[in-house]
C-alpha positions in Angstrom: 0.0 -0.1 0.1 1.1 3.5 -0.7 1.9 4.7 2.6 2.2 8.5 1.7 -1.0 8.7 0.0 -2.6 6.8 3.1 -1.2 9.2 5.3 -2.3 12.4 3.3 -5.8 11.0 2.9 -6.4 10.1 6.6 -5.0 13.4 7.8 -7.5 15.3 5.7 -10.3 13.0 6.2 -13.6 14.3 8.1 -16.8 12.6 8.7 -18.4 15.9 7.0 -16.2 15.3 4.1 -17.3 11.8 3.9 -20.9 12.7 4.0 -20.5 15.2 1.4 -19.0 12.3 -0.7 -22.2 10.2 -0.3 -24.4 13.1 -1.1 -22.5 13.7 -4.3 -22.2 10.0 -5.2 -26.1 9.7 -5.0 -26.8 13.2 -6.5 -28.9 12.7 -9.9 -28.9 9.0 -9.5 -32.0 7.1 -10.6 -32.2 5.8 -6.9 -29.6 6.0 -4.1 -26.6 3.4 -4.0 -28.1 0.3 -2.0 -24.9 -1.0 -0.6 -22.3 0.3 1.9 -19.6 2.5 0.1 -16.3 2.9 2.2 -15.0 5.9 3.6 -11.7 5.5 1.6 -10.5 4.3 -1.7 -7.4 2.0 -1.8 -4.0 3.5 -2.7 -1.7 0.8 -4.4 2.2 0.9 -4.9 3.4 0.4 -8.4 5.0 -2.9 -7.3 1.7 -4.2 -6.0 -0.2 -3.0 -9.0 2.5 -5.1 -11.2 2.1 -8.3 -9.1 -1.8 -8.0 -9.6 -1.3 -7.6 -13.2 1.2 -10.7 -13.4 -1.2 -12.8 -11.3 -4.1 -11.8 -13.6 -2.0 -12.6 -16.8 -1.4 -16.0 -15.7 -4.9 -16.8 -15.0 -6.0 -15.4 -18.4 -3.4 -17.5 -20.2 -5.1 -20.7 -18.8 -8.6 -19.3 -20.1 -6.7 -18.8 -23.4 -5.7 -22.2 -23.8 -7.0 -24.6 -26.5 -9.5 -26.9 -24.9 -10.6 -24.6 -22.0 -14.3 -25.2 -23.0 -14.0 -28.7 -23.1 -12.2 -28.6 -19.5 -15.1 -26.8 -18.2 -18.0 -28.4 -19.9 -19.1 -30.1 -16.6 -19.2 -26.7 -14.8 -22.6 -25.7 -16.6 -25.6 -27.5 -15.0 -27.9 -29.1 -17.5 -30.8 -27.1 -16.3 -29.1 -23.8 -16.7 -27.3 -24.7 -20.1 -28.2 -21.8 -22.4 -28.2 -22.2 -26.4 -26.1 -19.9 -28.9 -23.0 -19.9 -26.6 -20.1 -17.8 -28.2 -16.3 -18.4 -28.2 -15.2 -16.3 -25.3 -16.6 -14.5 -22.3 -16.9 -10.5 -23.0 -16.3 -9.9 -19.1 -13.8 -11.5 -16.7 -13.6 -10.7 -13.0 -10.7 -11.8 -10.6 -11.0 -11.2 -7.1 -7.6 -11.1 -5.0 -7.1 -10.8 -1.3 -4.4 -8.7 0.2 -2.2 -11.2 2.2 1.1 -11.7 3.7 3.2 -14.5 2.4 5.6 -16.9 4.4 8.3 -14.4 3.8 6.3 -11.3 5.0 5.6 -9.7 1.7 2.4 -8.4 1.0 1.0 -10.3 -2.1 -2.3 -10.9 -3.9 -4.1 -14.3 -3.5 -6.8 -15.3 -5.8 -10.1 -15.8 -4.1 -12.8 -16.3 -6.9 -13.2 -15.5 -10.5 -16.2 -15.0 -12.7 -17.0 -14.9 -16.3 -19.7 -12.4 -15.7 -20.1 -8.5 -15.5 -19.4 -6.6 -12.5 -20.0 -2.8 -11.8 -18.4 -1.5 -15.1 -20.5 1.4 -14.9 -20.5 2.3 -11.3 -17.0 2.1 -10.7 -16.3 5.1 -13.2 -18.7 7.2 -11.2 -17.3 6.1 -7.9 -13.7 6.9 -9.0 -14.6 10.3 -10.0 -16.6 11.2 -6.9 -13.6 10.0 -4.8 -11.3 12.2 -6.8 -13.6 15.2 -6.7 -14.4 15.2 -2.9 -11.1 13.9 -1.4 -8.9 15.8 -4.0 -7.1 12.6 -5.1 -4.0 13.4 -7.2 -4.0 13.2 -10.9 -0.9 10.9 -11.1 -3.2 8.1 -9.9 -5.7 6.3 -11.8 -8.5 3.7 -11.5 -7.6 2.5 -15.0 -5.0 0.0 -16.4 -3.2 -0.4 -19.7 -3.1 3.5 -20.3 -6.7 3.9 -20.3 -8.4 7.0 -19.3 -12.2 7.8 -18.7 -12.8 8.4 -22.3 -11.0 5.5 -23.9 -12.4 3.3 -21.0 -16.0 4.2 -22.0 -15.2 3.7 -25.6 -13.9 0.1 -24.8 -17.0 -0.5 -22.6 -19.2 0.7 -25.5 -17.3 -1.5 -27.9 -17.8 -4.4 -25.8 -21.5 -4.0 -25.0 -22.9 -2.5 -28.1 -20.7 -3.8 -30.7 -22.1 -3.1 -34.3 -25.8 -2.4 -33.0 -27.6 0.6 -32.0 -28.2 1.3 -28.1 -32.0 0.5 -28.5 -31.3 -2.9 -29.9 -29.3 -3.8 -26.9 -30.9 -4.4 -23.4 -29.4 -4.7 -20.1 -31.5 -7.3 -18.5 -31.9 -9.0 -15.0 -34.5 -11.1 -13.5 -36.2 -8.0 -11.6 -33.7 -5.2 -12.6 -35.3 -2.3 -10.7 -35.1 -4.3 -7.4 -31.4 -5.7 -7.7 -28.8 -4.0 -5.1 -26.6 -3.2 -8.0 -29.5 -1.3 -9.8 -27.0 1.8 -9.4 -24.7 0.3 -12.0 -27.7 -0.6 -14.3 -28.8 2.9 -14.8 -25.3 4.5 -14.7 -24.6 2.2 -17.7 -27.8 3.2 -19.3 -26.6 6.8 -18.8 -23.2 6.1 -20.5 -24.4 3.8 -23.4 -28.1 4.8 -23.8 -29.4 1.1 -23.5 -32.5 0.1 -22.0 -32.6 -1.5 -18.6 -35.3 -4.4 -18.7 -36.5 -7.2 -16.4 -36.8 -10.9 -17.7 -40.6 -10.4 -17.5 -40.4 -7.5 -20.2 -39.0 -9.8 -22.9 -41.6 -10.9 -25.5 -40.9 -13.8 -28.0 -42.1 -14.0 -31.7 -40.7 -16.9 -33.3 -37.1 -17.1 -32.4 -36.9 -13.3 -32.0 -37.2 -11.1 -28.9 -38.8 -7.7 -28.2 -39.3 -5.3 -25.6 -41.8 -2.2 -25.4 -40.9 1.5 -25.0 -44.0 3.8 -24.5 -46.1 1.1 -26.2 -43.7 0.9 -29.3 -42.1 -2.5 -29.9 -38.4 -2.8 -30.3 -36.3 -5.7 -31.5 -33.5 -7.1 -29.2 -30.3 -8.0 -30.9 -28.0 -8.4 -27.9 -28.7 -9.0 -24.1 -26.2 -7.5 -21.8 -26.9 -10.4 -19.4 -27.0 -9.6 -15.6 -29.1 -12.4 -14.6 -27.5 -15.1 -12.3 -29.6 -18.3 -12.5 -28.9 -19.0 -8.8 -31.6 -16.2 -8.2 -34.2 -18.1 -9.9 -33.3 -21.6 -8.9 -36.0 -23.4 -7.2 -38.8 -21.6 -9.0 -39.4 -24.5 -11.4 -42.5 -22.6 -13.0 -40.7 -19.3 -13.8 -40.3 -20.3 -17.5 -44.2 -20.9 -17.7 -44.7 -17.2 -16.9 -41.7 -15.7 -19.1 -39.6 -16.2 -22.0 -37.4 -19.3 -21.7 -34.1 -17.8 -22.3 -32.2 -21.1 -22.5 -33.6 -22.1 -25.8 -32.2 -21.3 -29.4 -33.2 -17.7 -29.8 -32.0 -15.2 -32.6 -30.3 -12.7 -30.0 -26.4 -12.2 -29.1 -25.5 -12.7 -25.3 -23.1 -10.3 -23.7 -21.8 -12.3 -22.1 -23.3 -15.7 -22.7 -24.6 -17.2 -19.4 -22.6 -20.4 -19.7 -19.4 -18.5 -19.0 -20.6 -17.7 -15.6 -20.1 -21.3 -14.8 -16.9 -21.8 -16.9 -15.0 -19.3 -15.3 -15.9 -19.7 -11.6 -14.8 -21.6 -8.6 -14.9 -24.7 -11.1 -11.6 -23.2 -12.6 -9.7 -23.1 -9.4 -8.1 -26.5 -9.3 -6.8 -25.9 -12.8 -4.8 -22.9 -11.8 -1.3 -22.7 -10.1 1.2 -20.2 -9.4 2.4 -18.0 -6.5 -0.9 -16.2 -6.2 -3.2 -19.2 -6.3 -4.2 -21.1 -3.2 -4.1 -24.8 -3.5 -7.6 -26.0 -4.6 -8.8 -29.5 -5.3 -12.2 -31.0 -6.4 -13.5 -32.7 -3.3 -14.6 -35.8 -5.0 -10.9 -36.2 -6.3 -9.3 -35.6 -2.8 -7.3 -38.7 -1.9 -6.6 -37.8 1.7 -8.1 -35.4 4.0 -5.5 -32.8 5.1 -4.4 -33.1 8.7 -4.3 -29.1 8.9 -8.0 -28.7 8.1 -7.9 -25.5 9.8 -5.9 -24.0 6.8 -8.8 -25.0 4.3 -12.2 -23.6 3.4 -15.0 -25.8 1.8 -16.8 -24.1 -1.1 -19.9 -25.1 -3.1 -19.2 -24.8 -7.0 -22.7 -23.4 -7.7 -23.2 -20.6 -5.3 -22.5 -16.9 -5.2 -21.8 -14.1 -2.6 -20.2 -16.4 -0.3 -23.3 -18.6 0.4 -22.6 -22.2 1.5 -19.0 -21.6 2.4 -17.8 -23.6 5.3 -14.8 -21.8 7.0 -14.3 -23.9 10.1 -13.9 -27.2 8.2 -14.2 -30.5 10.0 -13.7 -34.1 8.7 -17.4 -34.7 9.5 -18.2 -31.6 7.1 -16.3 -33.4 4.3 -17.7 -36.7 5.0 -21.3 -35.4 5.1 -21.2 -33.8 1.5 -23.7 -35.7 -0.6 -22.2 -34.3 -3.9 -18.7 -34.0 -3.6 -18.2 -33.4 -7.2 -19.9 -30.0 -6.6 -17.6 -28.8 -4.1 -13.9 -27.7 -3.6 -11.5 -27.7 -0.8 -9.5 -24.7 -0.9 -6.2 -23.5 1.0 -7.4 -20.8 3.3 -6.4 -17.2 2.5 -5.6 -14.9 5.3 -6.4 -11.4 4.6 -3.5 -8.8 6.0 -5.4 -5.9 7.5 -3.1 -3.4 5.4 -5.6 -0.3 5.0 -4.9 2.1 7.8 -8.1 3.5 9.3 -8.0 6.1 12.0 -8.7 3.0 14.5 -6.8 0.2 13.2 -6.1 -2.0 10.2 -8.8 -3.1 7.6 -8.9 -6.1 5.3 -9.0 -5.6 1.5 -9.9 -7.3 -1.9 -9.2 -6.1 -5.3 -11.3 -7.1 -8.2 -9.5 -6.9 -11.6 -12.2 -6.3 -14.4 -11.3 -7.1 -17.9 -13.1 -6.3 -21.2 -13.2 -8.6 -24.1 -15.0 -7.0 -27.2 -15.7 -9.3 -30.4 -12.7 -9.2 -32.6 -10.1 -8.9 -30.0 -7.6 -11.7 -29.7 -7.5 -11.4 -25.7 -9.2 -9.7 -22.9 -8.0 -6.1 -21.8 -7.4 -5.2 -18.0 -9.4 -2.2 -17.9 -10.7 -1.1 -14.4 -11.2 -2.4 -10.8 -13.2 -2.9 -7.8 -12.2 -3.0 -4.2 -14.0 -4.1 -0.9 -13.0 -3.5 2.5 -13.6 -5.7 5.5 -13.3 -6.0 9.2 -15.6 -9.2 9.5 -14.6 -12.7 8.9 -15.3 -12.7 5.2 -15.7 -10.1 2.7 -19.2 -9.2 2.1 -21.9 -6.9 3.3 -23.6 -9.7 5.7 -20.3 -10.1 7.5 -19.6 -6.3 8.2 -22.6 -4.9 9.7 -22.1 -2.1 12.1 -18.6 -1.5 11.1 -17.3 1.7 9.6 -14.5 2.0 7.2 -15.7 -1.1 5.2 -17.8 -1.7 1.9 -17.4 -1.0 -1.7 -14.5 1.1 -3.1 -12.0 1.4 -5.6 -8.0 1.2 -5.9 -6.1 4.0 -7.3 -2.9 3.0 -8.8 0.4 5.0 -10.0 -0.2 6.1 -13.9 
């Protein structure tokens, strides 16, 4: 972490300034931000930035290998397999905890990865607001690969819109206006001009999809997909009421839903390197480790930390009925490297990649960060704490 930037920020921080930041953040939005935003951004050194980039490059190399799709076929649940899959994900998110290694060095450690969009719109607004209210130096950026605000938004537009007009591309979630990340939906709409729709807004005619605006029917050419099937799992009648989006339709997906499963916890056992915790499929485990206190047990098909067993016992492992759908992962111990006024705070950095059609590989573009004092990163583990929540990392240009 950058100690000079941290010292300057903390010396100038006031509760009044934080409130002004929140007011500015929410000013003019469709609806207020529905999750906690932290009092501070993260300030990374060039050295740690480069470690993150190296770690990300190694993972991307695995995804780019021939045969990756064959390797990850089992990752896709049959009931959620969607037709019309394309050759690559348009979005990749890599979550790294900030940790201390055996030599006492601060290093990134991979926590999870997703072939799914994140807050690609909101993070621009968040970074702009931190910079404005807290007077962040212009020699620090939230972008990678030499991108700035304009070139980043151009890349986002190229990825999501492609050759289509904004009204031909819809941002879709199961019940879009009620999602906690709805702020990102409407900021993306503001940047790109695309409509925000719910699954129930889609109408099917033959193999084509439509939505209505002020009573006028519009053809959907692309779906910027924000729907996670976990949110509708258990509702076996849902596709009796709405369009069954799993079928063969004359529509493009950005990104295709199958990639949510291909690039996920399922990928972890196939990765290796200094920044990757040892991970094994539970059904391939030959011997239960003697030091189970150093491992966590994770279900493959869940999100937002649901179902994770942190303090693992032998009985936990033996009682798993579907071990092929679980992984045993070496525990990652976060180091409280962010200095709040009353002590250290743990942090996680999410690298966000964009991969528009026609590019040979994804581009590391922007980031997201989360601060935590709880046992895990996430809202439910950080209630009643301050200096926690969603934020962003500033890196040297």
